[in-house]
C-alpha positions as CSV (number, residue, x, y, z in Angstrom):
1,M,131.5,167.8,131.0
2,S,131.6,170.7,133.4
3,K,134.0,171.1,136.3
4,V,132.8,170.1,139.8
5,K,132.4,173.2,142.0
6,V,131.9,173.8,145.6
7,V,128.3,174.8,146.3
8,E,127.7,175.4,150.0
9,P,129.0,174.6,153.5
10,A,127.6,171.5,155.1
11,I,128.0,169.4,158.3
12,K,128.2,165.6,158.3
13,T,127.0,164.1,161.5
14,K,128.4,161.1,163.2
15,T,125.4,159.1,161.9
16,G,126.3,160.2,158.3
17,K,123.5,162.7,157.8
18,V,124.5,165.7,155.9
19,I,123.0,169.0,157.1
20,K,123.0,172.1,154.9
21,D,121.2,175.4,154.9
22,T,122.4,178.2,152.7
23,A,125.8,179.2,151.3
24,A,125.4,182.5,153.2
25,Y,125.7,180.7,156.5
26,S,129.0,179.7,158.2
27,H,129.6,176.2,159.5
28,E,129.1,177.6,163.0
29,E,125.7,179.0,162.1
30,I,124.6,175.8,160.5
31,E,125.7,173.8,163.6
32,K,123.8,176.3,165.9
33,K,120.6,176.1,163.8
34,A,120.7,172.3,163.6
35,G,121.7,171.9,167.2
36,V,124.8,169.8,166.5
37,K,128.3,170.1,167.8
38,K,131.6,168.4,167.0
39,D,130.6,166.9,163.7
40,K,132.6,167.0,160.5
41,R,132.6,170.3,158.7
42,G,132.8,170.3,154.9
43,F,131.1,171.3,151.7
44,L,128.6,170.0,149.2
45,L,129.9,169.8,145.7
46,S,127.9,170.4,142.5
47,S,128.1,166.6,142.0
48,G,126.1,166.1,145.2
49,E,129.1,164.7,147.1
50,F,130.1,165.8,150.6
51,A,133.8,166.9,150.6
52,S,136.1,167.6,153.5
53,R,137.4,171.2,153.9
54,E,140.8,170.0,152.6
55,K,139.3,168.5,149.4
56,A,136.9,171.4,148.9
57,A,139.9,173.8,149.0
58,K,141.6,171.9,146.1
59,I,138.3,171.8,144.1
60,A,137.5,175.4,144.6
61,K,141.0,176.4,143.5
62,A,140.8,174.1,140.4
63,A,137.4,175.5,139.5
64,G,138.6,179.1,139.8
65,E,136.2,179.8,142.6
66,V,138.8,180.8,145.2
67,K,142.2,182.0,144.1
68,K,144.4,181.2,147.1
69,P,142.6,179.0,149.6
70,G,144.6,177.6,152.5
71,K,144.9,173.9,153.3
72,K,141.2,174.0,154.3
73,L,138.4,175.9,152.7
74,H,136.4,178.2,155.0
75,S,132.8,179.1,154.6
76,H,133.6,182.8,154.5
77,E,135.9,182.2,151.5
78,L,133.2,180.5,149.5
79,R,130.6,183.2,150.5
80,K,133.0,185.8,149.2
81,A,133.7,183.9,146.0
82,L,129.9,183.5,145.4
83,G,129.3,187.2,146.0
84,L,127.0,186.6,149.0
85,K,126.5,188.6,152.1
86,K,126.6,186.9,155.4
87,A,123.2,185.8,156.5
88,K,121.9,186.9,159.9
89,E,122.8,184.4,162.5
90,P,119.9,182.1,163.5
91,K,118.4,182.5,166.9
């Protein structure tokens, strides 16, 4: 059985809908593109689960994706771990 990994940043709306785009986008960019504000920022896991930034930090560390995350995982930390360049901000 393989370890669960953090795949990409995502936003969970107040209605429970999960919005994702690309791992190269930050939470702010995903929110701007989707036209949402003040929703829950988190990450999608390889298991398909939405995880809070706190839970994602623990998973990313355990999976060896991020060496020293803080209490919360940030989208730029995952992007760096995946070797991705920041995508151009949506207009």
